[in-house]
N, C-alpha and C positions, 0 to 999 in steps of 0.2 A: 421743529424749534432745533437750536444746532450750539453743537458748545463742545467743551471737556470736560471729562472725569476725575480729579485729582486724587490718588489716592497719597496718605502717607501713612510709613511705618514707621514710626523712635525707637528706637536700641539703646539701651542704656548698657556700657561696653564694660563698667566695670576701672571706671580708672578715670583720671585726669587727664587731658592731653596735654600737651603744650603743643599748637600752632603753630606759632611761629618757628616752634624747632621743624617740626614737618616741612614747612613750606622750605628751609633751608636745606634740609638733607635730602628732600626727596625728591629725587629728578625727572619732574613732572610740570606741567604747569597747572595750576591752580584758578580759580574763579573765584573772589570775596569782593566784598564791598558794603556799602551801606543801600538796603531800601529804599528808593525811592517812593517818595509820597506822593498821591496823585491828586492833594490838594496842597494847599501854602499851608508851611508848617517851617518850623523852625528846625535848627542844625541839630538841636541837642537831643529833639523825639527823633529816637533812633531805635532801631529794634538790633538783640544779638548778632553780630559779625560771622557767619560761621564761614568756613571753606567750603567750597565746591569740589571737591575729590574721583568724581565718577560720574562721566554723562555716557548715554548707549540714546540707540532709536533701533528698534526691529520693531518682526512680524512674526504676532506669537497667536500659536492658536489657544481657542478660548474655549468656555460654553457659548459665548456669544457668535463664535464666528472666529475669520480672522483677521486680529483687528490689530491696530500701531500704534505701539507703545512709548513714549520716552520716560527713561531711568536718569536718575538725580541721586547723587550718595552726598549727603551735605556732613560734616562735620564741625563738631558744636567741642569747643575747648572744657565744657563743666562733665565733657566726657560722658557723649550722646552724640547718634550719627542719626539723620534720617534718610530715610529710601522714600524717595517721590518717583509716583507713577502716575506715567499724562496720556490721557487715548482720549479721543477728539469721537465726539457721537453726532448722531441726526437722526433726531426721534416725534417721533407727530402726537407725543405728549407725556404726561409727567410719569404715568403709566407706564412707558415701555423702557425707564431708565431703569427701574428697581432690580433687572437683573443686573445692572452693573454691579448693585451692593452684594452681591455674592459672585466675582471674577473669580474662575478658576482656568490655568493654564493645561494644556495639554500635551502631551508629546504623544509617540506615537505607543509608548509603552503605560505610558502614568497619567495623573491626572492633578494634580496639587493646589493647594491653595492659593493667595496673593498672598497669605502672612508666611508660609515655608519659603517660597520664589524669593518673598524678599528678605528671608531670615539667611535664606544661601549667598545671599550679596552681600550683606550683610557682615554674615562670617569669615567672608573670602577677607572684606576690607579689612572686620578686624584686626586678621593675623598679618597685615602688613604693619600694622599699627602699634608692633607688644615692645617694640626696642624705644616708643614715645610717650607711652603711659606711665604715668609718676600717681604714684600716692592711691594702691591698687588697692581695692576692698570686692572680697569675693561675694555679691551679691547677686542673685538673678532674676527678675520680676519682666512680668511678660513683655511683649511691645507695647506702643501707645498707638493704637489704629484709627485712625480717621480720611475722612472718606467726604467731600466737597465737589457737589456739580454747581460748575458756571453752566449759564449759558450767557451767551454774547446775542443770538439771531434767536427773535420770538414772533409768533404771528398776534400777541396777542400783549395788550400793555400791561406792563405790572400790576397794575391795583387787584388785574382779575387775579391774578395769587393771592394776592394779599385781601381780600373780601370774596371771592366767590372760589376760589382750590387750596382752602387753607386746610380741608383733610387730609387732599391730597398729598400736595405737601410734607404735611406731618407726619403720612404712610412711607412712604418715599424716604425720609431720613429716618424713620425706623426700620425701616425694608419690610415691614409690615404688607404682606398680601391683602391685606381686608382693608381697605379705606372705606368703604362705606359705613364699617363696624368700629371704628376709632369713635370714643366716646367725647361727648364734645368737651369733660374736662380734659382730655388728653390733648385736642387739638388747641387748644386754652393755652396750655401748660408749653408747648411748644409757641406758641405767636407771642409768648413772650420775650421772648429776647429776640424781634426780628428789628431794622435799620433800614432808613432810608435817608441817602444824603437829597439825590437827585430824584426829579420828579421820574426817569426811566430807571434808576438802579433799588434794587433790593437785598439784605444781606439777611436770612434764615439760622440762630446758630443750636443746633443738639447737640445729643450729649458723644455720639459718634461722627454725626456728620451737620455739613451744613449747603444751604442755597445761595450761592449768588448768581444774582442778572444783573453784567453788566453789557450793555450793549458797546459799551466802548474798547471790549476785550482788555480793561486795564485795569486788575483786579489783585497783581503782584505782593502787593504792600498788604490788601484783606490776607492775600494768602498766607503769607511770613506770620500777621499774627492767632491764626490758628494755630502754626506750626510753630510759634516759641509758646504757646498757650497749653498746645500739647505737651511741649517741652517739661514745661516745668509741672505740668502732671507728671511725667514718666518719672520725674526727678525726685521729686518729694515724696510717689510710694518705694523710690526707690531706696533713701533713708530711711522713712517708716517700715519698711523691712528690717534693713541695717539697724537700727536702732533696734527695733526689736530681737535681733542678736545680742549686740551688743549690753543691754541694761540688761539679759540672762547670763552671759558672762561676767558681768560686775558686781552682781548681786552674789555667784559663785566668788567669785575672786576673795570679794567680802565678806565670807562666809571661812573659807578659810583661812584669811586672815586673822581671823575675833578667834578660831580654833587654832591658830598656834598659839606655844607655851613660849618658845626661846625670842630673846631679849633679839639676838643675831638676825633673827627673821624680824626688818620692820616692816614691811610690805609694801616700802619705797620704789618698785620696780611697777605693783600694780593703781599706787598712786602715779606715777608717772603717765603709766600707757591708760591709765582715765584720764588727763591732764591732754595729753596730745590727741585723744581717740576728741574730748570738747570742741577745741580747738582747728581737727581737722572740719568736724559736723559745721562749727558755725563759720568757718569759711567756706564752704562747698553751700550752704543755704545762702548765704549771703550772696555767692555767685548770681544762683538762680534766680532770687528774687531782682537781682542787677542787669537780667538779661533782658528787661524789656525797659525804656525811657520812651513812655510817649507825652508825656504833658508839656503841652500845645498842639498835638494832631489832635484835634478833640474827637474825629471820626473813629479814626484806629480805636483812639483809647478808650471809645464806646464798643467799641466792638471788641475789647479785649475783656473789658468788664463784664458783657454778655460772655462770654467763654470761661472768664472764671466765678462767678455763677452758676453755669454748668454743669462744668467740671467742679464746682465743689472746694475749691483751689483756696480760699479760709481754710475752708473745715481742713486738711489736708494740712495746710501750716502749721494751723493750732493744734491739730495731734501733734507733729515733727516738734514743737517751741514745750510740748507739755511732756515730750519723753526728752526733751534735751535738758528741760526742767529738773527731771529725774535721774537724768543720768548726773546733771551736776549734782543734786544731794545724794548721790550715791558717794561721789567725790569728794564732798565737802564731810562725810562720816566716816569716808578713807584718809582722810587727811584728818581732820580729830585725831582717830585714832595711829597711825601715822606720827604724829604732832606728839603724842601721848605717851609713845612710847622710845620715839628719840627721848623725852626730856624726862623719863624712866630711868634709860638706860646711861645719863647722864648724870643723872643724881645715884646711880649705881657706884660709876666714876668715881666721883668727889670722894662720895663713905669709903671706897678704898682705897683712893690716894690720901686721907685720913689717916684711918686706919696705916697704911704703910707708913706715911709721917710720925705716925704715935710709936711704930715700931721701931722706926731709925730713930729717934729719938733714947728710945727706951736702950736699945742697942749699946747704941753709943755712950749716954750713963752708963 
């Protein structure tokens, strides 16, 4: 069997990126545009449109020997970049593909993981993007990895994978060296998320990897769905970590606000900061949810829903929404305290004006 392995490493860069500004001001060619579906679909069924900022092909030494890799870096306006590494393979069986799941790159004096290799690429790109970063937030989360095994030539029909090789596929996607020992329950769980559009194609989705069989090699739209789903998972993880820190700080600020005895320190700054934080997070989560619009392209929509189930995107969304609600409650408490102190200050000023007025009347009399 022949095909390619596609490795994704998605990094959050801690700020929104103005893609239009990057394309206007950086003197280099960019590639962008709508991923065209291989099936009939309306124009409004679209994916997020990143810009391609780096393309390279090179020969590298690895634990698999010397291989050719194609490297691309895509930049998303929500504040993420995707490093995509692709390498062809020619294997006799699915078991021969398993070493690709633990790819390591070698130089004369060291060996590094694909994660570390992609992180160095992302770091160099990020340094060039600093002038175009907006609404920065200092939260670092681990990059989101994903591996897709794309088979374009196979001596066996697709149904052999779906019927007779389920355990082998499960082991490949889990990078498990003992396929014969995997339980039936685990195999069934993996094969809950499999799809087929034609009789000769197949898509199997797992948490860290996927299998795509496509004899026409026309699977870029499917790969784009995997990338978008992983991007959403990455950003939801980032917002979750950011909200954890923001809520802790908000509680500290609220306690400090209640401890203040001076009427002149009303807490207006805390209320303003909480309001801005709520607005920024609401806008960010809206952009992440809005990055994929697949209505009308039913097959890609099914692939996306399979990814969403595996990645538990809804659970992450609920978690972020609950923490947003907690932040809103803290904001309401701070706002009520702020309004209460302001009203008390106004009442004191009214009383003082009344006393001064009485004093002036008495003085003139």
